[in-house]
Biopython code that builds the backbone (N, CA, C, O; Angstrom):
import numpy as np
from Bio.PDB.StructureBuilder import StructureBuilder

atoms = [
    (1, "UNK", "N", (-14.742, 53.735, 12.309)),
    (1, "UNK", "CA", (-14.957, 52.389, 12.717)),
    (1, "UNK", "C", (-14.670, 52.230, 14.236)),
    (1, "UNK", "O", (-15.250, 51.388, 14.922)),
    (2, "UNK", "N", (-13.780, 53.054, 14.696)),
    (2, "UNK", "CA", (-13.525, 53.076, 16.199)),
    (2, "UNK", "C", (-14.740, 53.403, 17.083)),
    (2, "UNK", "O", (-15.012, 52.807, 18.126)),
    (3, "UNK", "N", (-15.481, 54.476, 16.518)),
    (3, "UNK", "CA", (-16.706, 54.850, 17.242)),
    (3, "UNK", "C", (-17.806, 53.709, 17.150)),
    (3, "UNK", "O", (-18.532, 53.411, 18.098)),
    (4, "UNK", "N", (-17.846, 53.155, 16.004)),
    (4, "UNK", "CA", (-18.787, 51.888, 15.880)),
    (4, "UNK", "C", (-18.395, 50.877, 16.897)),
    (4, "UNK", "O", (-19.252, 50.412, 17.648)),
    (5, "UNK", "N", (-17.182, 50.519, 16.965)),
    (5, "UNK", "CA", (-16.654, 49.557, 17.986)),
    (5, "UNK", "C", (-17.027, 49.885, 19.396)),
    (5, "UNK", "O", (-17.589, 49.113, 20.174)),
    (6, "UNK", "N", (-16.692, 50.989, 19.616)),
    (6, "UNK", "CA", (-16.920, 51.625, 21.083)),
    (6, "UNK", "C", (-18.441, 51.430, 21.466)),
    (6, "UNK", "O", (-18.807, 50.790, 22.451)),
    (7, "UNK", "N", (-19.317, 52.083, 20.533)),
    (7, "UNK", "CA", (-20.831, 51.993, 20.818)),
    (7, "UNK", "C", (-21.345, 50.713, 20.749)),
    (7, "UNK", "O", (-22.339, 50.409, 21.409)),
    (8, "UNK", "N", (-20.732, 49.861, 19.962)),
    (8, "UNK", "CA", (-21.282, 48.421, 19.811)),
    (8, "UNK", "C", (-20.904, 47.483, 21.089)),
    (8, "UNK", "O", (-21.687, 46.611, 21.468)),
    (9, "UNK", "N", (-19.714, 47.706, 21.696)),
    (9, "UNK", "CA", (-19.247, 46.966, 22.655)),
    (9, "UNK", "C", (-19.268, 47.477, 24.137)),
    (9, "UNK", "O", (-19.158, 46.707, 25.091)),
    (10, "UNK", "N", (-19.415, 48.822, 24.258)),
    (10, "UNK", "CA", (-19.412, 49.439, 25.612)),
    (10, "UNK", "C", (-20.678, 49.100, 26.331)),
    (10, "UNK", "O", (-21.696, 48.828, 25.695)),
    (11, "UNK", "N", (-20.644, 49.109, 27.707)),
    (11, "UNK", "CA", (-21.809, 49.007, 28.478)),
    (11, "UNK", "C", (-22.484, 50.382, 28.572)),
    (11, "UNK", "O", (-21.927, 51.300, 29.174)),
    (12, "UNK", "N", (-23.523, 50.513, 28.059)),
    (12, "UNK", "CA", (-24.409, 51.725, 28.043)),
    (12, "UNK", "C", (-25.789, 51.482, 28.725)),
    (12, "UNK", "O", (-26.838, 51.457, 28.081)),
    (13, "UNK", "N", (-25.721, 51.317, 29.983)),
    (13, "UNK", "CA", (-27.078, 50.813, 30.641)),
    (13, "UNK", "C", (-27.881, 52.014, 31.157)),
    (13, "UNK", "O", (-29.076, 51.900, 31.426)),
    (14, "UNK", "N", (-27.197, 53.189, 31.293)),
    (14, "UNK", "CA", (-27.868, 54.404, 31.969)),
    (14, "UNK", "C", (-28.435, 55.241, 31.035)),
    (14, "UNK", "O", (-28.875, 56.314, 31.448)),
    (15, "UNK", "N", (-28.534, 54.921, 29.613)),
    (15, "UNK", "CA", (-29.041, 55.819, 28.622)),
    (15, "UNK", "C", (-30.553, 55.572, 28.441)),
    (15, "UNK", "O", (-31.064, 54.480, 28.191)),
    (16, "UNK", "N", (-31.170, 56.706, 28.599)),
    (16, "UNK", "CA", (-32.787, 56.769, 28.375)),
    (16, "UNK", "C", (-33.039, 57.350, 26.974)),
    (16, "UNK", "O", (-32.258, 58.167, 26.487)),
    (17, "UNK", "N", (-34.039, 56.959, 26.389)),
    (17, "UNK", "CA", (-34.500, 57.475, 25.186)),
    (17, "UNK", "C", (-35.523, 58.676, 25.355)),
    (17, "UNK", "O", (-35.898, 59.319, 24.374)),
    (18, "UNK", "N", (-35.924, 58.928, 26.545)),
    (18, "UNK", "CA", (-36.871, 59.839, 26.678)),
    (18, "UNK", "C", (-38.355, 59.522, 26.665)),
    (18, "UNK", "O", (-38.704, 58.403, 27.042)),
    (19, "UNK", "N", (-39.201, 60.348, 26.292)),
    (19, "UNK", "CA", (-40.662, 60.034, 26.144)),
    (19, "UNK", "C", (-40.891, 59.569, 24.747)),
    (19, "UNK", "O", (-41.916, 58.917, 24.545)),
    (20, "UNK", "N", (-40.122, 59.799, 23.804)),
    (20, "UNK", "CA", (-40.429, 59.325, 22.475)),
    (20, "UNK", "C", (-39.895, 57.840, 22.425)),
    (20, "UNK", "O", (-38.753, 57.512, 22.743)),
    (21, "UNK", "N", (-40.893, 56.986, 21.976)),
    (21, "UNK", "CA", (-40.403, 55.569, 21.795)),
    (21, "UNK", "C", (-40.703, 55.221, 20.251)),
    (21, "UNK", "O", (-41.825, 55.052, 19.774)),
    (22, "UNK", "N", (-39.491, 55.150, 19.575)),
    (22, "UNK", "CA", (-39.449, 54.784, 18.154)),
    (22, "UNK", "C", (-39.179, 53.302, 18.074)),
    (22, "UNK", "O", (-38.136, 52.812, 18.508)),
    (23, "UNK", "N", (-40.186, 52.564, 17.482)),
    (23, "UNK", "CA", (-39.911, 51.089, 17.383)),
    (23, "UNK", "C", (-38.630, 50.846, 16.420)),
    (23, "UNK", "O", (-38.408, 51.474, 15.385)),
    (24, "UNK", "N", (-37.885, 49.880, 16.927)),
    (24, "UNK", "CA", (-36.757, 49.520, 16.086)),
    (24, "UNK", "C", (-35.749, 50.581, 15.843)),
    (24, "UNK", "O", (-35.088, 50.547, 14.805)),
    (25, "UNK", "N", (-35.580, 51.525, 16.723)),
    (25, "UNK", "CA", (-34.654, 52.611, 16.655)),
    (25, "UNK", "C", (-33.218, 52.183, 16.440)),
    (25, "UNK", "O", (-32.394, 52.764, 15.733)),
    (26, "UNK", "N", (-33.034, 51.068, 17.163)),
    (26, "UNK", "CA", (-31.544, 50.564, 17.144)),
    (26, "UNK", "C", (-31.148, 49.991, 15.863)),
    (26, "UNK", "O", (-29.970, 49.939, 15.512)),
    (27, "UNK", "N", (-32.232, 49.513, 15.081)),
    (27, "UNK", "CA", (-31.838, 48.932, 13.665)),
    (27, "UNK", "C", (-31.723, 50.173, 12.786)),
    (27, "UNK", "O", (-31.013, 50.069, 11.786)),
    (28, "UNK", "N", (-32.336, 51.342, 13.033)),
    (28, "UNK", "CA", (-32.159, 52.468, 12.197)),
    (28, "UNK", "C", (-30.749, 53.086, 12.318)),
    (28, "UNK", "O", (-30.118, 53.588, 11.388)),
    (29, "UNK", "N", (-30.333, 52.971, 13.652)),
    (29, "UNK", "CA", (-29.022, 53.397, 14.110)),
    (29, "UNK", "C", (-27.859, 52.490, 13.422)),
    (29, "UNK", "O", (-26.855, 52.986, 12.911)),
    (30, "UNK", "N", (-28.108, 51.192, 13.474)),
    (30, "UNK", "CA", (-27.215, 50.240, 12.841)),
    (30, "UNK", "C", (-26.956, 50.564, 11.395)),
    (30, "UNK", "O", (-25.842, 50.683, 10.885)),
    (31, "UNK", "N", (-28.199, 50.700, 10.756)),
    (31, "UNK", "CA", (-28.143, 50.944, 9.342)),
    (31, "UNK", "C", (-27.396, 52.343, 9.123)),
    (31, "UNK", "O", (-26.507, 52.418, 8.275)),
    (32, "UNK", "N", (-27.737, 53.364, 9.836)),
    (32, "UNK", "CA", (-27.031, 54.738, 9.516)),
    (32, "UNK", "C", (-25.525, 54.493, 9.764)),
    (32, "UNK", "O", (-24.729, 54.843, 8.893)),
    (33, "UNK", "N", (-25.107, 53.937, 10.856)),
    (33, "UNK", "CA", (-23.682, 53.761, 11.154)),
    (33, "UNK", "C", (-22.991, 53.204, 9.884)),
    (33, "UNK", "O", (-22.050, 53.806, 9.366)),
    (34, "UNK", "N", (-23.496, 52.002, 9.378)),
    (34, "UNK", "CA", (-22.835, 51.297, 8.366)),
    (34, "UNK", "C", (-23.036, 51.871, 7.033)),
    (34, "UNK", "O", (-22.242, 51.576, 6.139)),
    (35, "UNK", "N", (-24.056, 52.692, 6.802)),
    (35, "UNK", "CA", (-24.254, 53.441, 5.562)),
    (35, "UNK", "C", (-23.156, 54.478, 5.452)),
    (35, "UNK", "O", (-22.439, 54.560, 4.455)),
    (36, "UNK", "N", (-23.052, 55.243, 6.475)),
    (36, "UNK", "CA", (-22.026, 56.358, 6.460)),
    (36, "UNK", "C", (-20.567, 55.673, 6.594)),
    (36, "UNK", "O", (-19.671, 56.226, 5.957)),
    (37, "UNK", "N", (-20.284, 54.711, 7.233)),
    (37, "UNK", "CA", (-19.059, 54.106, 7.246)),
    (37, "UNK", "C", (-18.566, 53.567, 5.918)),
    (37, "UNK", "O", (-17.390, 53.709, 5.583)),
    (38, "UNK", "N", (-19.463, 52.946, 5.157)),
    (38, "UNK", "CA", (-19.131, 52.523, 3.854)),
    (38, "UNK", "C", (-18.866, 53.658, 2.911)),
    (38, "UNK", "O", (-17.932, 53.581, 2.113)),
    (39, "UNK", "N", (-19.620, 54.673, 2.967)),
    (39, "UNK", "CA", (-19.356, 55.805, 2.138)),
    (39, "UNK", "C", (-18.088, 56.581, 2.306)),
    (39, "UNK", "O", (-17.352, 56.905, 1.373)),
    (40, "UNK", "N", (-17.873, 56.875, 3.678)),
    (40, "UNK", "CA", (-16.704, 57.486, 4.004)),
    (40, "UNK", "C", (-15.380, 56.580, 3.855)),
    (40, "UNK", "O", (-14.304, 57.029, 3.460)),
    (41, "UNK", "N", (-15.590, 55.352, 4.196)),
    (41, "UNK", "CA", (-14.511, 54.293, 3.954)),
    (41, "UNK", "C", (-14.197, 54.266, 2.529)),
    (41, "UNK", "O", (-13.020, 54.183, 2.179)),
    (42, "UNK", "N", (-15.172, 54.329, 1.647)),
    (42, "UNK", "CA", (-14.903, 54.319, 0.152)),
    (42, "UNK", "C", (-14.070, 55.461, -0.298)),
    (42, "UNK", "O", (-13.097, 55.336, -1.042)),
    (43, "UNK", "N", (-14.519, 56.626, 0.212)),
    (43, "UNK", "CA", (-13.744, 57.877, -0.133)),
    (43, "UNK", "C", (-12.346, 57.774, 0.389)),
    (43, "UNK", "O", (-11.401, 58.122, -0.319)),
    (44, "UNK", "N", (-12.168, 57.285, 1.666)),
    (44, "UNK", "CA", (-10.802, 57.162, 2.294)),
    (44, "UNK", "C", (-9.984, 56.196, 1.515)),
    (44, "UNK", "O", (-8.830, 56.502, 1.214)),
    (45, "UNK", "N", (-10.562, 54.898, 1.118)),
    (45, "UNK", "CA", (-9.592, 54.126, 0.247)),
    (45, "UNK", "C", (-9.220, 54.691, -0.912)),
    (45, "UNK", "O", (-8.051, 54.649, -1.295)),
    (46, "UNK", "N", (-10.272, 55.331, -1.648)),
    (46, "UNK", "CA", (-9.922, 55.923, -2.862)),
    (46, "UNK", "C", (-8.814, 57.018, -2.833)),
    (46, "UNK", "O", (-7.955, 57.117, -3.709)),
    (47, "UNK", "N", (-8.911, 57.807, -1.773)),
    (47, "UNK", "CA", (-7.874, 58.794, -1.463)),
    (47, "UNK", "C", (-6.481, 58.412, -1.310)),
    (47, "UNK", "O", (-5.534, 58.922, -1.908)),
    (48, "UNK", "N", (-6.431, 57.355, -0.354)),
    (48, "UNK", "CA", (-5.054, 56.816, -0.020)),
    (48, "UNK", "C", (-4.378, 55.852, -0.974)),
    (48, "UNK", "O", (-3.194, 55.552, -0.820)),
    (49, "UNK", "N", (-5.111, 55.368, -1.949)),
    (49, "UNK", "CA", (-4.628, 54.389, -2.831)),
    (49, "UNK", "C", (-3.597, 55.107, -3.793)),
    (49, "UNK", "O", (-3.854, 56.170, -4.358)),
    (50, "UNK", "N", (-2.471, 54.455, -3.915)),
    (50, "UNK", "CA", (-1.419, 55.141, -4.856)),
    (50, "UNK", "C", (-1.705, 55.237, -6.290)),
    (50, "UNK", "O", (-1.232, 56.098, -7.032)),
    (51, "UNK", "N", (-2.562, 54.236, -6.658)),
    (51, "UNK", "CA", (-3.080, 54.252, -8.103)),
    (51, "UNK", "C", (-4.454, 54.999, -8.312)),
    (51, "UNK", "O", (-4.993, 55.059, -9.417)),
    (52, "UNK", "N", (-4.958, 55.542, -7.217)),
    (52, "UNK", "CA", (-6.252, 56.214, -7.317)),
    (52, "UNK", "C", (-7.274, 55.276, -7.910)),
    (52, "UNK", "O", (-7.812, 55.514, -8.992)),
    (53, "UNK", "N", (-7.536, 54.193, -7.176)),
    (53, "UNK", "CA", (-8.676, 53.279, -7.669)),
    (53, "UNK", "C", (-9.944, 53.903, -7.833)),
    (53, "UNK", "O", (-10.212, 54.908, -7.174)),
    (54, "UNK", "N", (-10.709, 53.442, -8.597)),
    (54, "UNK", "CA", (-12.058, 54.070, -8.872)),
    (54, "UNK", "C", (-12.868, 54.147, -7.631)),
    (54, "UNK", "O", (-12.922, 53.151, -6.911)),
    (55, "UNK", "N", (-13.559, 55.330, -7.282)),
    (55, "UNK", "CA", (-14.395, 55.464, -6.150)),
    (55, "UNK", "C", (-15.332, 54.264, -5.926)),
    (55, "UNK", "O", (-15.397, 53.720, -4.824)),
    (56, "UNK", "N", (-16.077, 53.846, -7.015)),
    (56, "UNK", "CA", (-17.078, 52.799, -6.894)),
    (56, "UNK", "C", (-16.291, 51.472, -6.492)),
    (56, "UNK", "O", (-16.837, 50.721, -5.684)),
    (57, "UNK", "N", (-15.143, 51.168, -6.966)),
    (57, "UNK", "CA", (-14.492, 50.100, -6.630)),
    (57, "UNK", "C", (-14.090, 50.182, -5.123)),
    (57, "UNK", "O", (-14.313, 49.210, -4.402)),
    (58, "UNK", "N", (-13.529, 51.266, -4.643)),
    (58, "UNK", "CA", (-13.103, 51.617, -3.334)),
    (58, "UNK", "C", (-14.299, 51.314, -2.337)),
    (58, "UNK", "O", (-14.186, 50.673, -1.292)),
    (59, "UNK", "N", (-15.438, 51.866, -2.820)),
    (59, "UNK", "CA", (-16.648, 51.764, -1.885)),
    (59, "UNK", "C", (-17.153, 50.376, -1.888)),
    (59, "UNK", "O", (-17.723, 49.985, -0.868)),
    (60, "UNK", "N", (-17.020, 49.558, -2.919)),
    (60, "UNK", "CA", (-17.359, 48.089, -2.979)),
    (60, "UNK", "C", (-16.517, 47.313, -2.005)),
    (60, "UNK", "O", (-16.987, 46.403, -1.323)),
    (61, "UNK", "N", (-15.233, 47.703, -1.956)),
    (61, "UNK", "CA", (-14.304, 47.020, -1.032)),
    (61, "UNK", "C", (-14.691, 47.384, 0.292)),
    (61, "UNK", "O", (-14.769, 46.485, 1.129)),
    (62, "UNK", "N", (-14.955, 48.605, 0.625)),
    (62, "UNK", "CA", (-15.454, 49.024, 2.004)),
    (62, "UNK", "C", (-16.733, 48.458, 2.404)),
    (62, "UNK", "O", (-16.940, 48.202, 3.591)),
    (63, "UNK", "N", (-17.688, 48.224, 1.423)),
    (63, "UNK", "CA", (-18.887, 47.602, 1.818)),
    (63, "UNK", "C", (-18.702, 46.192, 2.258)),
    (63, "UNK", "O", (-19.281, 45.765, 3.257)),
    (64, "UNK", "N", (-17.909, 45.463, 1.537)),
    (64, "UNK", "CA", (-17.438, 44.084, 1.960)),
    (64, "UNK", "C", (-16.875, 44.092, 3.382)),
    (64, "UNK", "O", (-17.250, 43.338, 4.281)),
    (65, "UNK", "N", (-15.948, 45.016, 3.477)),
    (65, "UNK", "CA", (-15.148, 45.117, 4.896)),
    (65, "UNK", "C", (-16.261, 45.341, 5.929)),
    (65, "UNK", "O", (-16.301, 44.630, 6.933)),
    (66, "UNK", "N", (-17.243, 46.388, 5.695)),
    (66, "UNK", "CA", (-18.156, 46.781, 6.679)),
    (66, "UNK", "C", (-19.097, 45.553, 6.988)),
    (66, "UNK", "O", (-19.420, 45.379, 8.163)),
    (67, "UNK", "N", (-19.509, 44.780, 6.120)),
    (67, "UNK", "CA", (-20.355, 43.718, 6.355)),
    (67, "UNK", "C", (-19.614, 42.621, 7.159)),
    (67, "UNK", "O", (-20.195, 42.059, 8.087)),
    (68, "UNK", "N", (-18.438, 42.331, 6.847)),
    (68, "UNK", "CA", (-17.745, 41.390, 7.653)),
    (68, "UNK", "C", (-17.427, 41.804, 8.999)),
    (68, "UNK", "O", (-17.448, 41.034, 9.959)),
    (69, "UNK", "N", (-17.085, 43.223, 9.067)),
    (69, "UNK", "CA", (-16.877, 43.915, 10.385)),
    (69, "UNK", "C", (-18.170, 43.846, 11.342)),
    (69, "UNK", "O", (-18.146, 43.633, 12.555)),
    (70, "UNK", "N", (-19.230, 44.056, 10.593)),
    (70, "UNK", "CA", (-20.584, 43.999, 11.412)),
    (70, "UNK", "C", (-20.906, 42.716, 11.800)),
    (70, "UNK", "O", (-21.632, 42.635, 12.791)),
    (71, "UNK", "N", (-20.517, 41.598, 11.222)),
    (71, "UNK", "CA", (-20.715, 40.286, 11.636)),
    (71, "UNK", "C", (-19.658, 40.021, 12.814)),
    (71, "UNK", "O", (-20.053, 39.369, 13.781)),
    (72, "UNK", "N", (-18.506, 40.430, 12.789)),
    (72, "UNK", "CA", (-17.554, 40.258, 13.909)),
    (72, "UNK", "C", (-18.051, 40.998, 15.114)),
    (72, "UNK", "O", (-18.019, 40.483, 16.232)),
    (73, "UNK", "N", (-18.487, 42.143, 14.902)),
    (73, "UNK", "CA", (-19.001, 42.941, 16.023)),
    (73, "UNK", "C", (-20.141, 42.226, 16.757)),
    (73, "UNK", "O", (-20.168, 42.160, 17.986)),
    (74, "UNK", "N", (-21.097, 41.682, 15.952)),
    (74, "UNK", "CA", (-22.173, 40.981, 16.611)),
    (74, "UNK", "C", (-21.819, 39.722, 17.354)),
    (74, "UNK", "O", (-22.416, 39.407, 18.383)),
    (75, "UNK", "N", (-20.761, 38.937, 16.790)),
    (75, "UNK", "CA", (-20.287, 37.800, 17.411)),
    (75, "UNK", "C", (-19.574, 38.173, 18.742)),
    (75, "UNK", "O", (-19.707, 37.474, 19.747)),
    (76, "UNK", "N", (-18.790, 39.330, 18.714)),
    (76, "UNK", "CA", (-18.155, 39.786, 19.964)),
    (76, "UNK", "C", (-19.155, 40.341, 20.886)),
    (76, "UNK", "O", (-18.921, 40.217, 22.088)),
    (77, "UNK", "N", (-20.110, 40.868, 20.557)),
    (77, "UNK", "CA", (-21.293, 41.256, 21.555)),
    (77, "UNK", "C", (-21.897, 39.996, 22.241)),
    (77, "UNK", "O", (-22.171, 40.014, 23.441)),
    (78, "UNK", "N", (-22.078, 39.023, 21.544)),
    (78, "UNK", "CA", (-22.581, 37.686, 21.968)),
    (78, "UNK", "C", (-21.690, 37.067, 22.998)),
    (78, "UNK", "O", (-22.131, 36.563, 24.030)),
    (79, "UNK", "N", (-20.351, 37.125, 22.668)),
    (79, "UNK", "CA", (-19.422, 36.287, 23.408)),
    (79, "UNK", "C", (-18.670, 37.007, 24.423)),
    (79, "UNK", "O", (-18.294, 36.393, 25.421)),
    (80, "UNK", "N", (-18.375, 38.416, 24.258)),
    (80, "UNK", "CA", (-17.544, 39.201, 25.268)),
    (80, "UNK", "C", (-18.353, 40.091, 26.219)),
    (80, "UNK", "O", (-17.837, 40.424, 27.286)),
    (81, "UNK", "N", (-19.540, 40.481, 25.911)),
    (81, "UNK", "CA", (-20.135, 41.432, 26.728)),
    (81, "UNK", "C", (-21.202, 40.721, 27.632)),
    (81, "UNK", "O", (-21.681, 39.641, 27.288)),
    (82, "UNK", "N", (-21.563, 41.349, 28.795)),
    (82, "UNK", "CA", (-22.508, 40.807, 29.659)),
    (82, "UNK", "C", (-23.858, 41.406, 29.547)),
    (82, "UNK", "O", (-24.876, 40.748, 29.762)),
    (83, "UNK", "N", (-23.863, 42.602, 29.225)),
    (83, "UNK", "CA", (-25.242, 43.277, 29.070)),
    (83, "UNK", "C", (-25.586, 43.571, 27.702)),
    (83, "UNK", "O", (-26.591, 44.248, 27.482)),
    (84, "UNK", "N", (-24.823, 43.113, 26.689)),
    (84, "UNK", "CA", (-25.152, 43.340, 25.226)),
    (84, "UNK", "C", (-25.335, 41.994, 24.718)),
    (84, "UNK", "O", (-24.948, 41.040, 25.392)),
    (85, "UNK", "N", (-25.944, 41.813, 23.479)),
    (85, "UNK", "CA", (-26.186, 40.512, 22.952)),
    (85, "UNK", "C", (-26.213, 40.701, 21.358)),
    (85, "UNK", "O", (-26.833, 41.585, 20.767)),
    (86, "UNK", "N", (-25.430, 39.710, 20.783)),
    (86, "UNK", "CA", (-25.423, 39.737, 19.235)),
    (86, "UNK", "C", (-26.816, 39.540, 18.733)),
    (86, "UNK", "O", (-27.576, 38.890, 19.451)),
    (87, "UNK", "N", (-27.252, 40.010, 17.602)),
    (87, "UNK", "CA", (-28.542, 40.034, 17.159)),
    (87, "UNK", "C", (-28.458, 39.755, 15.552)),
    (87, "UNK", "O", (-27.805, 40.539, 14.863)),
    (88, "UNK", "N", (-29.050, 38.751, 15.014)),
    (88, "UNK", "CA", (-29.059, 38.642, 13.542)),
    (88, "UNK", "C", (-29.667, 39.817, 12.896)),
    (88, "UNK", "O", (-29.220, 40.274, 11.844)),
    (89, "UNK", "N", (-30.682, 40.309, 13.516)),
    (89, "UNK", "CA", (-31.422, 41.600, 12.882)),
    (89, "UNK", "C", (-30.472, 42.811, 12.849)),
    (89, "UNK", "O", (-30.522, 43.636, 11.937)),
    (90, "UNK", "N", (-29.650, 42.887, 13.823)),
    (90, "UNK", "CA", (-28.550, 44.010, 13.991)),
    (90, "UNK", "C", (-27.743, 43.712, 12.712)),
    (90, "UNK", "O", (-27.622, 44.570, 11.837)),
    (91, "UNK", "N", (-27.202, 42.504, 12.615)),
    (91, "UNK", "CA", (-26.308, 42.220, 11.397)),
    (91, "UNK", "C", (-26.892, 42.512, 10.099)),
    (91, "UNK", "O", (-26.225, 43.004, 9.189)),
    (92, "UNK", "N", (-28.261, 42.186, 9.982)),
    (92, "UNK", "CA", (-28.948, 42.452, 8.703)),
    (92, "UNK", "C", (-28.983, 44.011, 8.451)),
    (92, "UNK", "O", (-28.801, 44.505, 7.338)),
    (93, "UNK", "N", (-29.238, 44.746, 9.618)),
    (93, "UNK", "CA", (-29.377, 46.243, 9.376)),
    (93, "UNK", "C", (-27.912, 46.811, 9.028)),
    (93, "UNK", "O", (-27.681, 47.750, 8.266)),
    (94, "UNK", "N", (-27.036, 46.101, 9.694)),
    (94, "UNK", "CA", (-25.488, 46.637, 9.229)),
    (94, "UNK", "C", (-25.256, 46.362, 7.776)),
    (94, "UNK", "O", (-24.837, 47.234, 7.014)),
    (95, "UNK", "N", (-25.535, 45.137, 7.401)),
    (95, "UNK", "CA", (-25.310, 44.769, 6.017)),
    (95, "UNK", "C", (-26.172, 45.661, 5.201)),
    (95, "UNK", "O", (-25.590, 46.273, 4.306)),
    (96, "UNK", "N", (-27.432, 45.851, 5.336)),
    (96, "UNK", "CA", (-28.236, 46.666, 4.401)),
    (96, "UNK", "C", (-27.730, 48.209, 4.287)),
    (96, "UNK", "O", (-27.712, 48.897, 3.266)),
    (97, "UNK", "N", (-27.342, 48.555, 5.541)),
    (97, "UNK", "CA", (-26.689, 49.987, 5.543)),
    (97, "UNK", "C", (-25.425, 50.046, 4.578)),
    (97, "UNK", "O", (-25.274, 50.952, 3.758)),
    (98, "UNK", "N", (-24.593, 49.069, 4.741)),
    (98, "UNK", "CA", (-23.495, 49.015, 3.818)),
    (98, "UNK", "C", (-23.782, 48.885, 2.401)),
    (98, "UNK", "O", (-23.216, 49.577, 1.555)),
    (99, "UNK", "N", (-24.636, 48.023, 2.139)),
    (99, "UNK", "CA", (-25.095, 47.825, 0.703)),
    (99, "UNK", "C", (-25.716, 49.033, 0.202)),
    (99, "UNK", "O", (-25.435, 49.440, -0.925)),
    (100, "UNK", "N", (-26.555, 49.650, 0.965)),
    (100, "UNK", "CA", (-27.201, 50.927, 0.566)),
    (100, "UNK", "C", (-26.164, 52.121, 0.335)),
    (100, "UNK", "O", (-26.317, 52.946, -0.566)),
    (101, "UNK", "N", (-25.171, 52.136, 1.166)),
    (101, "UNK", "CA", (-24.101, 53.145, 1.078)),
    (101, "UNK", "C", (-23.338, 52.926, -0.358)),
    (101, "UNK", "O", (-23.065, 53.889, -1.075)),
    (102, "UNK", "N", (-23.047, 51.702, -0.682)),
    (102, "UNK", "CA", (-22.433, 51.375, -2.006)),
    (102, "UNK", "C", (-23.515, 51.848, -3.143)),
    (102, "UNK", "O", (-23.185, 52.688, -3.980)),
    (103, "UNK", "N", (-24.659, 51.337, -3.131)),
    (103, "UNK", "CA", (-25.750, 51.789, -4.146)),
    (103, "UNK", "C", (-25.811, 53.288, -4.215)),
    (103, "UNK", "O", (-26.031, 53.809, -5.309)),
    (104, "UNK", "N", (-25.631, 54.049, -3.112)),
    (104, "UNK", "CA", (-25.740, 55.399, -3.173)),
    (104, "UNK", "C", (-24.622, 55.997, -3.901)),
    (104, "UNK", "O", (-24.826, 56.950, -4.653)),
    (105, "UNK", "N", (-23.462, 55.507, -3.733)),
    (105, "UNK", "CA", (-22.246, 55.962, -4.324)),
    (105, "UNK", "C", (-22.331, 55.639, -5.850)),
    (105, "UNK", "O", (-21.962, 56.438, -6.710)),
    (106, "UNK", "N", (-22.810, 54.492, -6.096)),
    (106, "UNK", "CA", (-23.129, 54.147, -7.458)),
    (106, "UNK", "C", (-24.009, 54.925, -8.113)),
    (106, "UNK", "O", (-23.719, 55.263, -9.261)),
    (107, "UNK", "N", (-25.061, 55.296, -7.616)),
    (107, "UNK", "CA", (-26.065, 56.036, -8.153)),
    (107, "UNK", "C", (-25.540, 57.486, -8.459)),
    (107, "UNK", "O", (-25.805, 58.057, -9.517)),
    (108, "UNK", "N", (-24.751, 58.060, -7.424)),
    (108, "UNK", "CA", (-24.282, 59.447, -7.613)),
    (108, "UNK", "C", (-23.086, 59.398, -8.544)),
    (108, "UNK", "O", (-22.832, 60.424, -9.176)),
    (109, "UNK", "N", (-22.330, 58.341, -8.703)),
    (109, "UNK", "CA", (-21.217, 58.267, -9.615)),
    (109, "UNK", "C", (-21.835, 58.282, -11.060)),
    (109, "UNK", "O", (-21.434, 59.126, -11.861)),
    (110, "UNK", "N", (-22.760, 57.409, -11.401)),
    (110, "UNK", "CA", (-23.269, 57.358, -12.743)),
    (110, "UNK", "C", (-24.402, 58.118, -13.087)),
    (110, "UNK", "O", (-25.135, 57.723, -13.993)),
    (111, "UNK", "N", (-24.649, 59.210, -12.447)),
    (111, "UNK", "CA", (-25.900, 60.106, -12.675)),
    (111, "UNK", "C", (-25.681, 60.943, -14.028)),
    (111, "UNK", "O", (-26.547, 61.727, -14.417)),
]
sb = StructureBuilder()
sb.init_structure("model")
sb.init_model(0)
sb.init_chain("A")
sb.init_seg("    ")
for serial, (resi, resn, name, xyz) in enumerate(atoms, 1):
    if name == "N":
        sb.init_residue(resn, " ", resi, " ")
    sb.init_atom(name, np.array(xyz, "f"), 0.0, 1.0, " ", f" {name:<3s}", serial, name[0])
structure = sb.get_structure()
């Protein structure tokens, strides 16, 4: 989550994507970050809980946290940064990544 915060709020103006131009690449990156964060966060919450809550429940909690966190990051981008901007579509990509992470764990758990 620290990496997501840094990459979401830091000024990265000198980065070039090269000759390959992939439409909506930033949305794919947002989706991937929150997909992975939800799955890893679910495993982390499950591991550190004293009662060993069920992995699916831990991942659901992490999905909710990731969605709220994504919303906060987009608001911070809008209000605190000068060369970044909050985007509703970024928030939707964040949320879809988090929800997909939960569904992936659900699918793998009940297989």
